[in-house]
C-alpha positions in Angstrom: 84.7 84.5 211.3 87.7 86.2 212.9 87.3 88.2 216.0 89.9 89.8 218.2 90.0 92.4 220.9 89.8 95.2 218.4 86.2 94.3 217.6 86.7 93.9 213.9 85.0 90.8 212.4 85.7 89.1 209.1 83.0 86.8 207.7 83.3 84.7 204.6 80.5 82.4 203.4 79.7 80.5 200.2 76.8 81.6 198.0 76.9 78.9 195.4 79.0 76.0 194.2 77.8 74.1 191.2 79.0 71.7 188.5 77.3 71.7 185.1 77.9 69.5 182.1 77.3 70.4 178.5 76.3 68.1 175.7 78.7 65.2 175.0 80.7 65.4 171.8 83.4 63.6 169.8 86.4 65.1 168.1 86.2 62.4 165.4 83.9 59.6 164.4 85.4 56.8 166.6 87.1 58.9 169.2 86.2 58.9 172.9 83.2 60.9 174.1 84.1 64.2 175.7 82.0 66.6 177.7 82.5 70.3 178.6 82.3 70.9 182.4 81.7 74.3 184.0 82.5 74.7 187.7 81.2 77.8 189.4 82.0 79.1 192.9 80.5 82.2 194.5 81.7 83.6 197.8 80.6 86.7 199.8 82.5 88.4 202.6 82.5 91.4 204.8 84.5 93.1 207.4 82.7 95.1 210.0 83.1 96.6 213.5 81.4 94.3 216.0 80.4 97.0 218.5 79.1 99.6 216.1 78.0 97.4 213.2 79.7 99.6 210.7 80.6 97.6 207.5 84.1 98.5 206.5 84.2 96.3 203.4 81.7 94.0 201.7 82.2 92.1 198.4 80.8 89.1 196.4 83.1 87.3 194.0 82.3 84.5 191.5 84.9 82.3 189.8 84.1 80.1 186.9 86.3 77.4 185.3 85.5 75.6 182.1 87.3 72.4 181.0 86.8 69.3 178.9 86.8 65.9 180.5 86.3 62.4 179.2 82.8 61.0 179.6 84.2 57.8 181.1 86.1 59.8 183.8 83.1 61.5 185.3 82.4 58.8 187.8 86.1 59.1 189.0 86.0 62.9 189.2 82.9 63.2 191.2 82.7 62.0 194.8 79.5 60.3 195.9 80.1 61.4 199.4 80.3 65.1 198.5 77.0 66.3 197.2 78.2 69.5 195.5 80.9 67.7 193.5 78.3 66.0 191.4 77.0 67.9 188.4 74.0 67.6 186.2 74.8 65.5 183.2 73.1 64.0 180.3 72.7 60.3 179.8 74.4 58.2 177.2 72.4 58.5 173.9 71.1 55.8 171.6 73.9 56.4 169.1 76.6 55.3 171.5 74.7 52.4 172.9 73.5 50.7 169.8 74.2 52.4 166.5 78.0 52.8 166.7 78.7 49.1 167.5 76.3 48.0 164.8 78.0 50.2 162.2 81.5 48.9 163.2 80.5 45.3 163.1 78.6 45.7 159.8 81.5 47.4 158.2 83.9 44.7 159.3 81.6 42.0 158.0 81.3 43.7 154.6 85.0 44.1 154.3 85.6 40.4 155.1 82.9 39.3 152.7 84.3 41.5 149.9 87.9 40.3 150.6 86.9 36.6 150.1 84.5 37.3 147.2 86.8 39.4 145.1 89.8 37.0 145.6 88.1 34.1 143.9 
């Protein structure tokens, strides 16, 4: 709020600030998990005459930014001390936790087995 002897007041206040995460995805089978992040900021402001209450200007503005971040970087991007910097995200799914390592280890075992069986 700005106030001077002319009696004109400027007020600016936040309406909303939120961080939302989409569904995690991969660009290829073994690539790192990525997630789409949407950051939204809404502000409202007005300029009015203090003595008469006449509103000279009033406006609301919303900005939205969409980017893609690495799943593993989310904990570094968000600040635990700043509540609004933390977004709503999904948890790591079963595929990433168990199935992918099992597929990789099984494939390596089959390749090694075939390498030694075909050679002899």
